N, C-alpha and C positions, 0 to 999 in steps of 0.2 A: 597495537597488538592485533593480529589477525585471528579471527575465530576459526577453530578447528571444527568442522562439521562432520567428521568421520563417524561419530556416534549415530548419525541419522541414517535412515534407509536410503539406498542409492538414488531413488528418484527425487528425494527431497533435497539432497546435497547441492545440486547446481542452483536450485531455486533459492535456497537459504543464502548461498554465497553471493549470487547476483543481486538478490534483494538487499542484503546487508551492504554490499558495495554501492548500490544505487542510492539508498537512503543516506549513507555516510557522505557520498558525493553531494547530495542535495543539502545536507546539513552544512557542508563546507562551501556551498555555492560554487562548486567546481563543475562548470558546464561540460568540459571535455570528459571528465570521469563519469559524469551523469550520462552523457551520450553513450559512452562505451558500456557502462553497466546496464543501461536500459535496453541497449541493443541485444545484450546477452539475455536479459529477461524476456524480451519480446520473441526471441527465438525458441524459447521453451514452450512446453504444452500450456496453452492459454487457460485451460480449465484448471489445471493444477496450480499454476502461478496465481491466477485470480483467486482461487480458494485460499491460498496462503496469505496473500496481500490483503484480501478482504477480511479474513479472520483477524489478522493483526490490527487492521483499522478498527474493526468492531471492538476488539479487546481494549484498545486505547480509548475509544469513545466511552465505553462502559466504565472504564477506570476514572475518566475525567468527569463522568456524570453518574455517580452511584445511585442517585435518586430517580434516574430515568432521563431519557433524552426526548426533548420536545422539539417542535419545529424551529423555535427561536435558537435553541442550542445548535441545531444542525446549520441554520443560516449563519450563526456566529463562526462555526468551524469553517464553513465554506468561505466566508468573507475574509477571515484571518489568513487562511491558507493562500488564497489567491492574492491578497494584498501583499503578503510577505514574499511570495514567490515571484511575482511580477517585477519586483524591484531589481532582481538579478537574472530572471528568466522571463523575458518579455513575451514569449510564446505561450505562457500559461493560459489555459482555456478553462474558464469557470464551468462550462458544461461538462467537460471531462471530469473535473473534480466532483461535481454534483452526481454524475453517473456512478463514480466510484463510491461515494457516500451512500447512495441509494442501494447499490449492490451489496455493500458491507452490512447495511441495516436490514437487508432482505425485503426491501420495498420497491425494487426495480421492476417496472412493468414494461417489458419489451413487446410492442404490438407489431413490429415489423415495418412501421411507417418510416422510421429513422434508423439508419444503420448504426451499430455501436461504433465507438471510436476504435481505431486500428490498434493492434497490440502494442506497437511502440509508443503510441500516445498514452494508452492506459498505463503502461509500465512507467513512463516518465512522470505522469501525474500521480500515480500511486506513491512513487518515491517522494515527490514533493509533499503530498498529503501526510504520509507517515513522518517525514522529517519535521513538518510543522507540528504534528501532534506530539512527537517525542521531545521537541526542543533540543536541549544539549545531550540528552540521554542517548547512549549507544543503542543501535537497533537490535542487537543480537538477542537480548532478553525477550523482547516482544515477538520476534520471529520464532524463537524456541517455544514460547508460550502458545503461539498460534499453531505450530506443528503438534504440540502436545494436545491441544484442544481438538484438532482435526483427528488425531489418532484415537482419542477418547470417544469422540462421536462415532467414528467408524467401527470401533470395537463394540459399541453399545447398540448399533443398528442391526 
């Protein structure tokens, strides 16, 4: 069943649809669908897309670690994601996954010495990371929760 995103503000609809398609493709180990969906994600505003995907990642990390997240838990998420993904997606880059985790947790320090991964690489690895964190659960609920969290934050700022 395809999610109807019409209830979302117009700028959020393509992000939600592309993110959902990318994560679903990653869950199904469908390389062609993942390539197509992440190309769509990479073409969207990187700041908005990153905010939605990062918030969804943070929400899933918080849900899985209600007592707090320490470095061992982050390392475990990184290792599990990369080891799971590399079995069907050999181009999985641990550094891209770590970059996404650091960004989602608000600890990313960009000093300009190393350029960030390209938007298509970030989109692909975000889908791989979210698919790993979700397991068999569909992505629509966490994407909706991320958008609600963003809206709540923006209204209270």
